C-alpha positions in Angstrom: 161.8 40.7 112.0 163.9 38.5 109.8 165.0 37.4 106.3 163.9 34.7 103.8 166.5 32.3 105.1 164.9 32.3 108.6 167.4 34.5 110.2 165.8 36.6 112.9 167.2 40.1 113.2 165.0 41.4 116.0 162.0 40.1 118.0 159.5 41.2 120.6 156.9 39.0 122.4 153.7 40.2 124.1 150.7 38.4 125.4 147.6 38.2 123.3 145.2 40.8 124.5 142.1 42.2 123.0 140.7 45.5 124.2 137.5 44.9 122.2 138.5 47.7 119.9 140.4 46.1 116.9 141.6 49.3 115.4 143.2 50.4 118.7 144.8 47.0 119.1 146.2 47.1 115.5 147.5 50.6 116.2 149.4 49.2 119.2 150.8 46.4 117.0 152.0 48.9 114.4 153.7 51.0 117.1 155.5 47.9 118.3 156.6 47.1 114.7 158.1 50.6 114.5 159.8 50.2 117.9 161.4 46.8 116.8 162.8 48.5 113.7 164.2 51.4 115.8 165.8 49.0 118.2 167.5 47.1 115.4 168.7 50.2 113.6 166.7 49.4 110.5 164.5 51.9 108.7 160.9 50.7 108.5 160.8 51.7 104.8 163.7 49.3 104.1 161.5 46.2 104.8 160.1 44.3 101.8 156.8 43.6 103.5 154.9 42.6 106.6 153.4 39.2 107.4 150.6 38.9 109.9 149.5 35.6 111.4 146.0 35.6 112.9 143.4 33.0 114.1 140.7 32.2 111.6 138.2 32.4 110.1 139.9 34.8 107.6 139.2 36.1 104.1 142.8 35.9 102.9 142.0 37.6 99.5 140.9 40.8 101.3 143.0 40.4 104.4 139.9 40.7 106.5 139.5 38.8 109.8 135.9 37.6 109.9 134.6 36.6 113.4 137.3 34.7 115.4 135.7 33.0 118.5 138.7 33.8 120.7 139.2 37.5 119.9 136.4 39.6 121.4 135.4 42.6 119.4 137.3 41.6 116.2 134.7 41.1 113.6 135.1 42.0 109.9 138.4 43.7 110.7 140.3 44.9 107.6 143.7 44.1 109.0 145.6 44.5 105.7 144.1 47.9 104.9 144.6 49.3 108.4 148.2 48.1 108.7 149.2 49.1 105.2 147.9 52.6 105.9 149.8 52.8 109.2 153.1 51.2 108.2 153.3 52.2 104.5 154.3 48.6 103.5 152.6 45.7 101.7 150.9 43.5 104.3 150.0 39.8 103.9 147.5 38.4 106.4 147.5 34.6 106.9 145.7 32.2 109.1 148.0 31.4 112.0 148.0 27.6 111.4 148.6 28.1 107.7 151.6 30.4 108.4 153.0 28.0 110.9 152.6 25.1 108.4 154.6 27.1 105.9 157.3 27.8 108.5 157.5 24.1 109.4 157.7 23.2 105.7 160.4 25.7 105.0 162.4 25.8 108.2 161.2 23.1 110.6 160.0 19.5 111.0 158.3 19.5 107.6 161.5 20.1 105.5 161.7 17.5 102.8 158.0 16.5 102.8 155.6 17.4 100.1 152.4 16.5 102.0 152.0 17.7 105.6 149.5 18.9 108.2 150.5 21.2 111.0 148.1 21.5 114.1 148.2 24.2 116.7 146.5 23.8 120.0 147.1 27.0 121.9 143.9 29.1 122.5 142.0 27.2 119.9 142.8 24.4 117.4 143.6 24.9 113.8 145.4 23.1 111.0 147.6 24.3 108.2 147.9 22.1 105.1 150.8 21.9 102.7 149.8 19.5 99.9 152.0 18.7 96.9 154.5 21.3 98.2 152.0 24.2 98.3 149.8 25.8 100.9 146.2 24.5 100.5 143.6 27.0 101.8 140.4 25.7 100.2 137.3 27.6 99.3 137.3 31.1 100.9 140.5 30.1 102.8 138.4 27.9 105.1 140.4 24.6 104.8 142.1 23.3 107.9 139.4 24.2 110.4 139.9 20.7 112.0 139.3 22.2 115.4 135.6 22.4 114.6 135.3 18.8 113.3 133.1 16.9 115.7 134.7 14.2 117.9 131.5 13.8 120.0 128.0 14.2 118.8 126.2 16.8 121.1 129.3 16.9 123.2 131.0 19.8 125.1 130.0 23.3 123.9 132.6 25.1 121.7 133.4 28.8 121.5 132.3 28.7 117.8 128.7 27.9 118.9 128.7 24.2 117.9 129.1 21.2 120.2 131.5 18.3 120.4 134.2 20.1 118.4 137.8 18.9 118.7 138.7 22.3 120.0 136.3 21.9 122.9 138.4 19.0 124.1 142.0 19.8 123.2 142.0 23.6 122.7 144.0 25.5 125.4 141.1 27.8 126.3 138.5 25.1 126.6 140.9 22.9 128.6 141.6 25.8 131.0 137.9 26.3 131.5 137.5 22.5 132.2 140.4 22.5 134.7 138.9 25.4 136.7 135.8 23.2 137.2 137.5 19.8 137.7 140.9 20.2 139.3 141.0 18.6 142.8 142.1 20.9 145.6 144.7 18.3 146.8 146.3 17.6 143.4 149.7 18.7 142.3 148.1 20.6 139.5 146.3 22.8 142.0 149.5 23.3 144.0 151.4 24.4 141.0 148.6 26.8 139.9 148.0 28.2 143.4 144.4 27.2 143.4 142.2 24.8 141.4 140.5 27.7 139.6 143.8 28.9 138.2 144.9 25.6 136.8 146.2 25.7 133.2 147.4 23.0 130.7 151.0 23.8 131.5 150.4 22.9 135.1 148.9 19.6 134.0 152.0 18.8 131.9 154.3 19.6 134.8 152.3 17.6 137.3 152.0 14.6 134.9 155.8 14.5 134.7 155.8 14.1 138.5 153.3 11.3 138.3 150.2 13.1 139.6 147.2 10.9 139.0 144.7 13.6 138.1 147.2 15.2 135.6 147.9 11.8 134.0 144.2 11.2 133.6 143.7 14.6 132.0 146.5 14.0 129.5 145.1 10.6 128.6 141.8 12.3 127.9 143.5 14.9 125.8 145.5 12.3 123.9 142.4 10.3 123.2 140.5 13.2 121.6 143.5 14.4 119.7 143.9 10.9 118.2 140.3 10.9 117.1 140.7 14.1 115.2 144.0 13.1 113.7 142.7 9.7 112.5 140.0 11.4 110.5 142.5 14.0 109.1 144.9 11.3 108.0 142.1 9.2 106.2 141.0 12.3 104.3 144.4 13.8 103.4 146.9 11.0 103.6 149.8 13.3 104.6 153.4 12.1 104.9 153.7 13.9 108.2 151.5 15.5 110.9 153.3 18.1 113.0 151.9 18.9 116.4 152.7 22.3 118.0 152.0 23.9 121.3 150.6 21.6 124.0 151.8 18.2 122.5 155.3 19.7 121.8 155.4 20.9 125.4 154.2 17.6 126.8 156.8 15.7 124.8 157.3 12.1 123.6 156.3 10.0 126.6 153.3 11.9 127.8 151.7 12.8 124.5 153.4 12.1 121.2 154.0 8.4 121.6 150.5 7.6 123.0 148.8 9.7 120.2 151.0 8.0 117.6 150.1 4.6 118.9 146.3 5.3 119.0 146.2 6.9 115.5 148.2 4.1 113.8 146.0 1.4 115.5 143.0 2.9 113.8 144.4 3.4 110.3 144.7 1.0 107.4 148.2 -0.5 107.6 149.2 1.2 104.3 148.4 4.6 105.7 149.9 3.9 109.1 153.2 2.4 107.8 154.9 5.6 106.6 153.0 8.2 108.5 155.1 10.3 110.9 153.7 12.3 113.8 156.3 14.8 114.9 156.7 17.7 117.3 157.2 21.2 115.9 160.8 21.8 115.0 160.8 25.5 115.4 160.6 26.0 119.2 159.9 29.5 120.5 160.8 31.0 117.1 157.7 29.5 115.5 155.5 32.7 115.6 158.3 34.9 114.2 159.1 32.5 111.4 155.3 32.1 110.6 155.1 35.8 110.1 158.1 35.8 107.8 156.5 32.9 105.8 153.2 34.8 105.5 155.1 37.8 104.0 157.0 35.5 101.6 153.8 33.8 100.5 152.6 37.2 99.2 155.7 37.4 97.0 155.2 33.8 95.8 158.5 32.9 97.4 157.0 31.0 100.3 155.8 28.1 98.2 158.7 25.8 97.5 
């Protein structure tokens, strides 16, 4: 919970979990919103509105989550209607990458830029686009689904049903599935995870910092595919800055950002490459909270500078 200047008044974090019953899950989220208000001493009715950041695909006009590949049981879910009925407040539902792009533009690494793309690589991969200072959502709110652009014809299967998608190579869930199959028992990654089957991207990043050969090879593969996706994105949109969240931000400059920057710029026209910036997120652990605030501000027309 926060204000339009990015001040956070109260916060609560919980793991993403889906019971398979979207209405029950949303009821729990509404209960948590009431609890946060109670803890902060603010009346729920005193809030101007609620911003909800969700993975796509989404119908933003209706506030309906369509069929997200990473949320079992959530199909054609009228999030806005259900939460407005429960909370008695106006609710704005926004694609999570779009909301994060707005937050970066307003409060983070995107301040001062008019053309930016923000990419998230947590469970899946999505992009939020701010073009000419305004959020660009495209037809039916479907712009920015860069995670499902192909980087290999007939490549790895993706949760969306296609093959060779960028998400199948750099999305957190897809990478975790790969690590369960490929992590060597004697690697530092396996030691950090407790067993090869429990390896996750954060174990790869930690092991790579210690020089583990398997981890370094996995990060090199990640960087290569991410650079392929970014190169196409830059040629199409010509942004001033590309902001990378989640895994690249955690991996840092030496392990991820510098190699990706070098690979992308080597494959661009010099004029595009010369002024392009590829930066880590500037919001840290506050990003999801600020994204929700920016989603709510977008509904008021105050979120578009």
